[in-house]
C-alpha positions as CSV (number, residue, x, y, z in Angstrom):
1,M,-35.1,7.9,7.7
2,N,-34.5,4.3,7.0
3,L,-31.7,2.2,6.0
4,Y,-32.8,2.3,2.2
5,D,-32.9,6.1,2.2
6,L,-29.6,6.3,3.5
7,F,-27.8,3.7,1.5
8,V,-29.7,2.6,-1.4
9,K,-31.9,5.7,-2.6
10,P,-28.8,7.8,-3.2
11,Y,-27.2,5.2,-5.8
12,E,-30.8,5.3,-7.8
13,S,-29.3,7.9,-10.0
14,Y,-25.6,6.7,-10.1
15,T,-24.4,4.7,-13.1
16,S,-23.0,1.1,-12.6
17,L,-19.6,2.7,-13.3
18,Q,-19.8,4.9,-10.5
19,I,-20.9,2.4,-7.9
20,L,-18.2,0.1,-9.3
21,L,-15.5,2.8,-8.9
22,E,-16.8,3.6,-5.4
23,A,-16.6,0.1,-4.1
24,C,-13.1,-0.3,-5.7
25,G,-12.0,2.8,-3.9
26,T,-13.6,1.3,-0.7
27,F,-11.7,-2.0,-1.3
28,F,-8.4,-0.4,-2.1
29,G,-8.7,1.9,1.0
30,I,-9.5,-1.2,3.3
31,I,-6.7,-2.9,1.9
32,S,-4.2,0.0,2.5
33,V,-5.2,0.3,6.2
34,Y,-4.7,-3.7,6.6
35,F,-1.1,-3.1,5.3
36,S,-0.6,-0.1,7.4
37,I,-1.4,-2.3,10.5
38,K,1.1,-5.1,9.2
39,K,3.8,-2.0,8.9
40,N,3.8,-3.1,5.3
41,I,5.2,-0.4,2.9
42,W,2.3,-1.7,0.4
43,V,0.0,0.7,2.5
44,Y,0.9,3.5,0.0
45,P,0.7,2.0,-3.3
46,T,-2.9,0.5,-2.4
47,G,-3.8,4.0,-0.5
48,I,-3.0,5.7,-3.7
49,I,-5.1,3.7,-5.8
50,S,-7.9,4.5,-3.5
51,T,-7.3,8.1,-3.5
52,L,-6.9,8.6,-7.2
53,I,-10.3,6.8,-7.9
54,Y,-11.9,9.2,-5.5
55,V,-10.2,12.0,-7.3
56,Y,-11.9,10.7,-10.4
57,I,-15.2,10.2,-8.8
58,L,-15.3,13.5,-7.1
59,F,-14.2,15.6,-10.3
60,N,-17.2,13.8,-12.2
61,F,-19.4,14.9,-9.3
62,G,-18.4,18.4,-9.7
63,L,-16.9,18.2,-6.3
64,L,-13.8,19.9,-7.2
65,G,-12.7,21.1,-3.8
66,D,-13.0,17.9,-2.4
67,C,-11.1,16.4,-5.6
68,M,-8.0,18.6,-5.1
69,I,-8.0,17.5,-1.3
70,N,-7.8,14.0,-2.3
71,I,-5.0,15.0,-4.9
72,Y,-3.5,16.4,-1.7
73,Y,-3.6,13.0,0.3
74,T,-2.0,11.2,-2.9
75,A,0.9,13.8,-2.9
76,M,1.2,12.8,1.0
77,S,1.3,9.0,0.3
78,I,3.9,9.5,-2.1
79,Y,5.9,11.4,0.6
80,G,5.2,8.4,3.1
81,W,6.0,5.8,0.5
82,V,9.6,7.5,0.1
83,L,10.1,7.6,3.8
84,W,9.1,4.0,4.4
85,Y,11.1,2.9,1.7
86,R,14.1,4.8,2.9
87,N,13.9,3.7,6.7
88,S,13.0,0.2,6.0
89,K,15.6,-2.5,6.2
90,D,14.1,-5.0,3.7
91,H,12.1,-2.2,2.0
92,I,8.8,-3.6,3.0
93,H,8.3,-3.5,6.7
94,V,9.2,-0.8,9.1
95,E,10.0,-0.4,12.7
96,V,7.6,2.2,14.8
97,S,7.9,4.2,17.9
98,W,6.3,6.9,19.8
99,A,6.4,10.5,18.6
100,T,8.9,13.0,20.3
101,K,7.7,16.4,21.6
102,K,9.4,18.3,18.5
103,E,7.2,16.0,16.3
104,W,4.1,16.8,18.2
105,T,4.8,20.6,17.8
106,Y,5.3,20.2,14.2
107,G,2.0,18.1,14.1
108,I,0.1,20.7,15.7
109,L,1.6,23.4,13.3
110,L,0.6,21.1,10.3
111,F,-2.8,20.8,11.8
112,I,-3.4,24.6,12.0
113,L,-1.6,25.1,8.4
114,S,-4.0,22.6,7.1
115,L,-7.0,24.3,8.5
116,I,-5.9,27.6,6.8
117,I,-5.3,25.8,3.5
118,V,-8.2,23.7,3.2
119,T,-10.5,26.5,4.4
120,G,-9.0,28.7,1.5
121,I,-9.8,26.0,-1.0
122,Y,-13.3,26.1,0.2
123,Y,-13.3,30.0,0.0
124,Y,-12.4,29.5,-3.7
125,K,-14.8,26.7,-4.2
126,P,-17.4,28.7,-5.9
127,Y,-14.8,29.6,-8.6
128,I,-13.3,26.0,-8.8
129,D,-16.9,24.6,-9.2
130,N,-17.8,27.3,-12.1
131,Q,-15.1,25.6,-14.0
132,F,-12.4,28.3,-12.8
133,S,-14.6,31.1,-14.1
134,M,-15.6,34.3,-12.0
135,T,-18.6,34.9,-14.1
136,G,-21.7,35.0,-11.6
137,T,-19.3,33.7,-8.8
138,D,-19.4,35.1,-5.4
139,L,-16.2,33.9,-3.4
140,G,-16.5,33.3,0.3
141,L,-17.7,30.6,2.9
142,Y,-21.2,31.5,2.7
143,H,-22.1,28.1,0.9
144,L,-20.5,25.8,3.5
145,D,-22.7,23.6,5.5
146,W,-21.9,21.4,8.6
147,G,-20.6,18.7,6.2
148,N,-18.3,21.1,4.5
149,W,-16.9,22.5,7.8
150,L,-16.5,18.8,9.3
151,D,-14.7,18.1,6.2
152,V,-12.1,20.9,6.8
153,V,-11.5,19.5,10.3
154,T,-11.3,15.8,9.3
155,T,-9.0,16.7,6.3
156,S,-6.7,18.3,8.6
157,I,-6.9,15.5,11.3
158,F,-6.1,13.0,8.3
159,L,-3.2,15.1,7.1
160,V,-1.6,15.1,10.5
161,G,-2.1,11.2,10.8
162,M,-0.7,10.6,7.5
163,W,2.2,12.8,8.7
164,F,2.8,10.7,11.7
165,M,2.2,7.3,9.6
166,A,5.1,8.6,7.4
167,K,7.2,9.1,10.4
168,Q,6.4,5.7,11.8
169,R,4.6,7.0,15.0
170,I,2.0,5.2,16.7
171,E,0.2,8.4,17.4
172,N,-1.1,8.3,13.8
173,W,-3.8,5.8,14.6
174,V,-5.2,8.2,17.2
175,F,-5.9,10.7,14.3
176,W,-7.3,8.0,11.9
177,I,-9.6,7.0,14.8
178,I,-11.0,10.4,15.4
179,G,-11.1,11.4,11.7
180,D,-12.8,8.0,10.6
181,F,-15.4,8.3,13.3
182,I,-16.4,11.7,12.2
183,C,-16.5,10.8,8.4
184,I,-19.2,8.1,9.0
185,P,-22.0,10.3,9.2
186,M,-20.7,13.0,6.9
187,M,-20.5,10.6,4.0
188,I,-23.8,9.3,4.6
189,Y,-24.9,13.0,4.4
190,K,-23.1,13.5,1.2
191,G,-24.8,10.3,-0.5
192,L,-21.8,8.0,-0.4
193,G,-23.2,5.2,1.7
194,I,-20.4,2.8,0.7
195,T,-17.9,5.1,1.7
196,S,-19.5,5.7,5.1
197,V,-19.4,1.9,5.7
198,Q,-15.6,2.0,4.6
199,Y,-15.0,4.5,7.4
200,L,-16.9,2.3,9.8
201,V,-14.6,-0.3,8.8
202,F,-11.7,2.1,9.2
203,T,-12.5,3.0,12.6
204,V,-12.3,-0.5,13.9
205,M,-9.2,-1.2,11.9
206,A,-7.5,1.9,13.3
207,I,-8.3,0.8,16.9
208,L,-6.8,-2.7,15.9
209,G,-3.8,-1.0,14.4
210,Y,-3.2,1.2,17.5
211,A,-3.2,-1.8,19.7
212,T,-0.9,-3.9,17.2
213,W,1.8,-1.3,16.9
214,K,1.5,-0.4,20.8
215,K,2.1,-4.3,21.3
216,S,4.9,-4.2,18.9
217,I,6.6,-1.5,20.8
218,K,6.2,-3.2,24.0
219,E,7.8,-6.5,22.9
220,K,10.7,-4.6,21.3
221,S,11.5,-2.8,24.6
222,I,11.0,-6.3,26.3
223,K,13.7,-7.6,23.9
224,K,16.1,-4.9,24.5
225,S,16.1,-5.4,28.3
């Protein structure tokens, strides 16, 4: 399979509006990560714009299960926005730190809970995709392919990453790096080539974000000593 088949051919059946919206969602997603690296609260409003765009895209593609997950992301972004605003002296920038053992425990529990919830959403996905009608619908996980199972895992990874980010913990970048890297082939498989490139950029930016936040913690420690 060549680059044309991966990144161009899937878009031959898309409308100009669909391509434009995906490009806009990608743009705001990248801008959101940039603000996150800078520890700037604008990470959340730009991120919300991106996720809402994907809610619209996925809804119109009939991917209602994925659409609901992006609504989930949007809600988590609002939660993080509120926390950053409260914990910021200038309501723009925040201080960052390493997570405590207690927060890691919560993070693991959140990951397990998210796996259960997202798997449950996929269990009912035939019902959701059938416009919430049980007519001719068989519930279960039989319809899931490897891309869907990866989606279950990455959704849980990203949720924990979003939670650590809301807490201003440097570990959030580790989850973003892992999840973004997994999403690159997954989005190509789903026919969203532009989005796969976005996740490639996200992976690089997440590595940069981890290095930047770690450096700021080190500099803060030096100043205190």
